[in-house]
Every structure is written in C-alpha cells, then in structure tokens.
C-alpha positions as CSV (number, residue, x, y, z in Angstrom):
1,X,57.5,-49.0,-70.4
2,X,55.6,-46.9,-67.7
3,X,55.6,-43.3,-68.0
4,X,53.6,-43.0,-64.5
5,X,55.2,-40.1,-62.4
6,X,55.9,-40.5,-58.9
7,X,55.4,-38.3,-55.6
8,X,57.3,-38.6,-53.3
9,X,54.7,-39.3,-50.1
10,X,55.5,-36.3,-48.4
11,X,54.6,-34.0,-50.4
12,X,51.3,-36.3,-50.6
13,X,50.0,-35.9,-47.4
14,X,51.1,-31.8,-47.5
15,X,48.9,-31.5,-49.7
16,X,46.4,-34.0,-48.9
17,X,46.0,-32.6,-44.5
18,X,45.2,-29.3,-46.7
19,X,42.0,-30.7,-47.8
20,X,39.4,-30.0,-44.6
21,X,37.5,-33.4,-45.4
22,X,40.7,-34.7,-45.1
23,X,41.7,-33.5,-41.5
24,X,38.7,-34.1,-40.4
25,X,38.9,-37.6,-41.1
26,X,42.5,-38.2,-39.8
27,X,41.7,-36.3,-36.9
28,X,38.7,-38.7,-36.1
29,X,40.7,-41.8,-36.8
30,X,44.6,-40.7,-34.6
31,X,44.1,-42.9,-31.7
32,X,43.6,-45.9,-34.7
33,X,46.6,-45.0,-35.8
34,X,48.8,-43.5,-32.9
35,X,48.0,-47.7,-31.6
36,X,49.3,-49.0,-35.2
37,X,52.4,-47.0,-35.3
38,X,53.2,-48.0,-31.7
39,X,53.1,-52.1,-33.1
40,X,55.0,-51.0,-35.4
41,X,57.3,-49.2,-33.8
42,X,57.4,-51.9,-31.1
43,X,57.9,-55.0,-33.4
44,X,61.1,-53.0,-35.2
45,X,62.9,-51.7,-32.3
46,X,62.9,-55.1,-31.4
47,X,64.6,-56.6,-34.9
48,X,61.7,-58.4,-35.1
49,X,59.3,-59.3,-38.4
50,X,55.8,-59.9,-38.2
51,X,56.2,-63.7,-38.3
52,X,58.3,-63.8,-35.4
53,X,56.2,-61.6,-33.3
54,X,53.0,-64.3,-33.8
55,X,55.1,-66.3,-33.1
56,X,56.2,-64.5,-30.0
57,X,52.9,-64.1,-29.1
58,X,51.4,-67.4,-29.2
59,X,49.0,-66.3,-32.5
60,X,49.6,-65.5,-36.2
61,X,51.3,-63.6,-38.7
62,X,48.0,-62.2,-40.6
63,X,47.0,-61.3,-36.6
64,X,49.5,-59.8,-36.2
65,X,49.5,-57.7,-40.1
66,X,45.7,-56.7,-39.2
67,X,46.5,-54.4,-35.9
68,X,49.3,-52.6,-37.6
69,X,47.1,-52.9,-40.5
70,X,44.1,-50.7,-37.9
71,X,41.7,-53.5,-38.8
72,X,41.7,-55.1,-35.5
73,X,41.6,-52.4,-32.4
74,X,43.6,-54.8,-29.6
75,X,42.7,-55.5,-26.8
76,X,44.9,-54.5,-23.3
77,X,45.6,-58.0,-22.7
78,X,47.2,-58.0,-26.6
79,X,49.7,-55.3,-26.0
80,X,51.1,-56.3,-22.9
81,X,51.8,-60.0,-25.5
82,X,53.3,-57.7,-27.8
83,X,54.9,-55.7,-25.0
84,X,56.6,-59.1,-23.3
85,X,57.5,-60.3,-27.0
86,X,59.0,-57.1,-27.8
87,X,61.3,-56.3,-24.9
88,X,59.0,-53.8,-23.5
89,X,56.8,-52.2,-21.2
90,X,52.5,-50.9,-22.1
91,X,52.2,-47.4,-21.0
92,X,49.1,-45.5,-21.8
93,X,48.7,-41.7,-21.1
94,X,45.4,-39.8,-21.8
95,X,45.6,-36.4,-23.0
96,X,44.2,-33.5,-23.1
97,X,42.5,-33.2,-26.9
98,X,44.1,-30.7,-28.8
99,X,41.6,-27.1,-28.6
100,X,40.3,-26.0,-32.0
101,X,41.4,-22.5,-31.9
C-alpha cells in the first residue's frame, strides 16, 4: 500500500507560478500551450477521440497526440483541417504583449 501524498494540480500550479524562473519559462511557451489547449478544446467540444479526429483529418492518432502535447507546431493548413473536422472555423488573432509592470 502506497503512502504517497497527492497534491491537487491547482495547488501545484499556484506554487510553481510563484517561482520567477518557472513563470519566465511558462511565459515563453505560452503560445504553444495556447495552441495545444485550443486543439484539445475543439476536439472535446466536437465529442471526438484523438483517433476519430485523426480519421476525419486523414492523419494518425499519434500525429494528433503530438499536436495536443505541444510537441509539434501545426501549420495553418493543419489547423484548418482540425477546424473542418470539428465543425469549427479557424480564427487567428494577434494581441499586444502584456506590459511588464
């Protein structure tokens, strides 16, 4: 029997965000995380598994997993395929960076 203490992810994230090095690294990767989160959200909203999305896109489940895991940066053409496969439209937005105050 394991005596491992489980810490809720929210508490871990709150603790990590207080670390300046973590916050800096996270900010640098924020765009990649946003793309991965948007992909997961679109797939979930459509009620699809990774395998189902892959079939609709004409690719493999592992390719979808790599995109959702942030291991690859999908092209605009690939993002368009995701949008079509999930019944959504692709919208690209440029926003000003948050000012360092």
